[in-house]
N, C-alpha and C positions, 0 to 999 in steps of 0.2 A: 671689659677687662676689669678684674677686681684690683682694688688699691692695695698694694703690699704694705705690711707693717714695717716700721723702721725703728731699730733699737740702737742704743749706745753701748759699744763694747770696749772702748778705750778713750782715755782723756789725757791731755797734756797742758801744762801751764808754765809760762814764764811771766812773772809779775814783779812789781816792787816788793811784794812779800817774800819773794824767793822763787827759785826754779824747782818745779815738781809739784804735782797735785797735793801730795801728802804734806809737804812743807808749807805751801801756801794756805791750805785749808786749816791746818793746825794753828798757824799764826793768826789767821783771820778770826777764828772762834775764840782765841785767847785775848783778842783785843789789841793786837799789835798794829802799828801803822807803818806803811812802807814809804811815807812821805818824808823827805829829808832835803837838806841843802844840796844843790846841784854843784858838783865839782868837775864833771866831765865836759861841760860847756862853759865858755866865758859869759857869765851873766852879770859881771861886775857893774856894768853901766845900765842895767835894767832895773825897773821897779819891783820885779819879782825874781827871786833867786831860789825857789823851792820847787820840787817836783816829785812825782812818784817814779823813782829811778830803779831799774833792775840792778840788784847787787852783783858785782863782778868779782871774779876770783876763782879759786879752786876749793873753797870751803863748802860746808853743808849749805845747800840752798843758793849757792852763788853760780853765776853763769861763766863757764870757761869756754870762750869762743872756739878754742883749739880742739875741743871735743867734737865739734860739729862741722867746722869749716877749715880748710887748709889755709896757710898763710896767704896764698895768692887769692883765694876766694874771699878772705876777710878784707883784702884791699879792694877787690872788684865789686863786692856785693854790699848793698845798703843793709842796715841793721834790722829792718823789718823782715828781711829774708832770713837772717840768723835766728831771730826769735821764732819764726815759723818753723824752721828746720828743727830746732830744739824741741818745740812743743809737739810737732808731728812724730818725732822719734819716740817720745815718751808714750804717746797715744798708741802707736803701732806695737811697741814693746808690751804695754799693758794688755792689749788685745791679743797678743801672740799671733799677729798677722804680718807675715813677711812673704808675700807671694813670689813663687819661683816659676810657676808655669805661665805660659803666654796667655792662656785663657783667664787665669786668675788676675793677671796684671791688666788685661783688657776690661775686666769687670770692676776694677778699683780705680776711683777717680779722686780728684783733689779740688776743693772749693775753699779758697782762703781770701777773705776780703781785707781791705785796708782803706782808710779814709784818705791818706796822703801819700803813702809809699815812701820812697827813699829820699826824704827831704835833705838829710845831711850830705849825701853824695852829690845831689844836685847843687847845693850850696857850694861845696868844695870845688866842683868843676866850673861853676860860674865865676868864682874868684880866680881860678887858674886861667880862665879865658880872659878876664879883665886885666890880669897882671902880666900874662905871658903870650897871649894870642891863641889862636885856634889849635896850634900844634900841641899845646899844653893840656888840652882836654882829653880825658881818658876815652878810649874806644868802648869801655864798659859803662860809661856814664848813663846812657839811656837804658840798656838792658839790665843794668844793675840797680836802677831805681824805680822801674815800672811797678805799679801796683800788682799786676798779675804775675810778676816773676817770683813772688813768694811761693805761689802754687806751682809755678813752672819748675823752679829749682827742686822743690820737694818731689814732684813727679819724676824728674830726671834722676834724682838720687836713688829712688826706689823702683825705677823703671815701671811706673804706673801709667797705663795707657787708656784709662777710662776718661770720662768727662773732665775737662780742665776749665775751671770757672773762677772768676774773681769779682765779687761785688765791690763796688766803690760808691757807697751811699753814706759817706761821712761816718757819723757815730752809730749808725745802724748796720754798718757793713758786715760785722761778724755775725750778727743775728740773721741777716738776709742770706749770707753764705750758707749757714746751717739749714735754714728753711728751704732754700733753693736746692741744696744737696739732698735733703730728705725727699723732696718731690721727684728728683731724678731717680732715686731708688724706688719710690712708690710706682713710678711709671715704667720701670724696667730698663732705664738707661744704664744703670750700674747696680752692683750688689753691695758695694762698700764705697764710702766716700770719707776722706779726711776733710773736715769742714770746720771753719772758725774764722778768727780774725787776728791781725797782727798790726802793730804800729810802733814807730820810732820817731816821734815828732819833737822830742826834747833836743832841739837845736837852737842856734841863735835866731834864725828866722822864725822857727816855730814859736819860741818863747816871746819874741818881739811882737809877732803878729797878734797873738792872743792878748798880750799885755796892752797893746795899743787899742784893742777893742774894749779894754777894761773888763774882759771876761774872767781873768784870773784873780784868785784871792791875793790881797796885798796886806791884810791886817794881821797876819800871823807869821811874819818873817822871823820873829824871834823864837817861835815855837812851831816849827813846820808840821809836826804830827797833829796839831789842832786845827789846821787850815781847812781840811775837807770836812764839812759839817752839814750834810743834807738836812733840810727842814729846821735847822736851828736858827733862831732869830739873829745870831751874830754872823751868819754866813755872808760872804761878800764876793763870791765867785768860786769857780772850780779850780782844782789843782791838776795840771797837766801830767799824765802818766804815760808809761810805755810798757810793751810786753806783747804776749800772744796767748790765746786760748783756743784749743782745738779738740774736737770730738772725732772719734772714728764711728761713723754711722754705718749700720749694717742691716740688710734685709733680715727679718727675724728668723725665718726658716733656715736661711744660710747660716746664721749664728748658732742656731740649735743643732744643726747637722754637724758642725765642726766642734761642738762642745764649748763654745765661747761663754764667758761670764757676762750676762746681761746686766748692765748697770742701771739702765733706764730705757724708757721708750719715748720717742718724740711723738706726741699725740696731736699737737696742734701748732699751726703756724699762721699768724694773722698779719696782714700788711695793709697799710693805708697811707694816704697823703693828705697833708693839711691844706695845700693850695692857698697859703695865707701870707707868709713873710719869709725873707731870706734867712733869718736866724731865730725868730721867735715862734713858738707853737701857737696854735689857736687858743685864745684866752679861756674858752670854755672847756678845753680839753677834749672836744668831740672827736678830733682826729685820732688821738691816742686811744680813746675809748673804743672807736670802731675797730682798731687793730686788736685790742684785747678781746672784744666780743667775737671777732672773726676767728681768733685762735681757739676760743672756747667752743664755738660751733663746730669747727673742724675736729676738735678733740671729743666732741659729743659729751661735753661736761657742762654741768650747771655751775654757776659761780660758787656755790656752797662747797663744791668738791675741792677747790683750791685752798690749801692751808698756808702757803707761803708765796709771797711775791718779792722777787729781787727787782726793786724799782730802778728806773733809769736815773733817778734823782742825782744830779751832779753837784749840788751845793750852790746853785745860783738863786738869787732872790726871786726871779720871775718864774723859772721853770719848775722848781720843786712843788709849789702849791698847785700849779696847773695839773701836774701829773696826779696829785691826790684827788683833784676834782674829776679827772678822767677815770680814776679807780671807782669813785662813787657812782659815776654814770654807768660803767660797765658791770659793776658788781651789785649795785643796789643795796639792799639791806645786808647782804652777805659781806659787804666791805667792813662792817663793824667787827667781824670775827676773824678777819684775815690778818695774818702776821706779815708785816712788811719790813724790809730793811734795805739800805743802800750800801753795798759792799765798796762802792767808790769812796766811802768815808775812810777806808783803809788803804786803798790803792791809788787814789786819784782817778781821773777820768782818762781811760786808755783809748778814747776816740774810736777808731775802727776796730780795735781789738776788744772793746768793752763787751760786746755781745757774746763773743766767744768765751772770754774769761768768766763772765757772769752766768753763762750757761753751765760751765763746769761747777761753779760755786753752788748754783741751784740744784744740780744733781747731787752734789755732796750733801746738801741739806736734806734732800729727799731720802738719801740712803742712810744718813746718820740720825735723822730725827732731831737735828739741831738747827735752829734758825740763827744765822750769824748776826752780829750786832751792827747797829748804826753808831759808829764812833762819834764822839763830840756832840751828841744831841742832848743838850741840857735844858734848853727852853724852846719848845716847839712854837711855831707860829700860832697866833691867836685863832681860836676856833678849830684847831686841829683835834679831831676826835677819833683818829685811827691809830692802830697799834703799830708803832714804828720801831720797836725793839731797841730802845735807847741804851747804848754803852755796854750791854752785857748780852751774851748769847742766851737763847731760850730753848728748852727742851719741848718738842712738840711732835706728836705722831703725824707724819705727812704721807699722803697717798698721791698727791698731785701738786706740782709747783709751776710757777710762771716766771718768766724773765722778760723785762721790757727794754727796748732800745729805741731811742728817738734821735733825730738828727737835724742839723741845719738843712734848710730847704723844705722841711716838713715831711721827712721820710720816717715812717713808723713801722716797727717790726716787733712782734710778740711771739714767744715760744712757750709751749706748754709741755711739760714732761710728766709722765707717770712711771710706775714701777716696772711695767712690761712683764708682769709675772703670769698673766693668763692669756 
């Protein structure tokens, strides 16, 4: 059986830079930061009070929950579901795919990953249990906060009856969901898949947990937009973010037959495990390098073909240089000509949604010929000899791009996208 080609025909974004691919991409390349002081959660007693928060309201680029969920659904569903519903709606609308026949619905599936799922809803009901007893717990507590219910609610809303999948591999969840969904199409399990990641972990427990680990930046409380600074010497931790990023993946011949606009092709998907530590990557970067090399082999690309890499780089002192060492391992001499940036400098780290959001940004770079900047990169680490696109976007013709996602527990995923024109 031949392996079918998989293209991207729709994209959707909900990020701290705003709602919508057009808004998020424009603000990203113009150097805006979505990191701000948190007001939606009580963080007054915490050492960290900033985050990459999705803007709310009914203005341009703001998320109006009522456009996507009823008042009852907003009470019953955790926000990772809301973000996924909004991103999927944009992807379907852009692709012009709203299946009505049963056969089309059966050939369309959903794969949306999340690292944590509905943390705020779980917190809320835990407090209700402690304060009022079991009768105070909502019957929607569990179904409303499960990781897989983001994909489930999307499938229900659009009556999609193809494969239903939810990767839960921490910060590589979104990338794994996209890669797994592409394989489902390649092997004939579906013709189309909504795929990506969603996360809503800016809660009291989420902020407190990462703060106690000393994983979050604390040095830029007075200037939140400067806190996320991958590879910069002054970095002191990541900034927690929230949102969702989704692609509509489609079998190429199916897309051509219906006259869909092909945005990109997913050419390669590489996965690996570090087998090393609960939270830290292998110090030599070999695990991440194996994922990148595997993605290149699957794409049948040599390293020199890749013009841009959207790095995982989260702005942590340990992880950022290890990823660059992994790039050197995987790319060899070609690493010197590779344009690299970390869009987390503008959004913060969206955990399980990061892979989906950064896949969208990578495709936007591929299509526009613009490499997005790494904000706040003023003084790179000693010995850094790679092109990290500091502070300003860069024009560059791109035929192939890569996006990295790495996670606690040593879970690595890498995606390679091409133009899909031939």
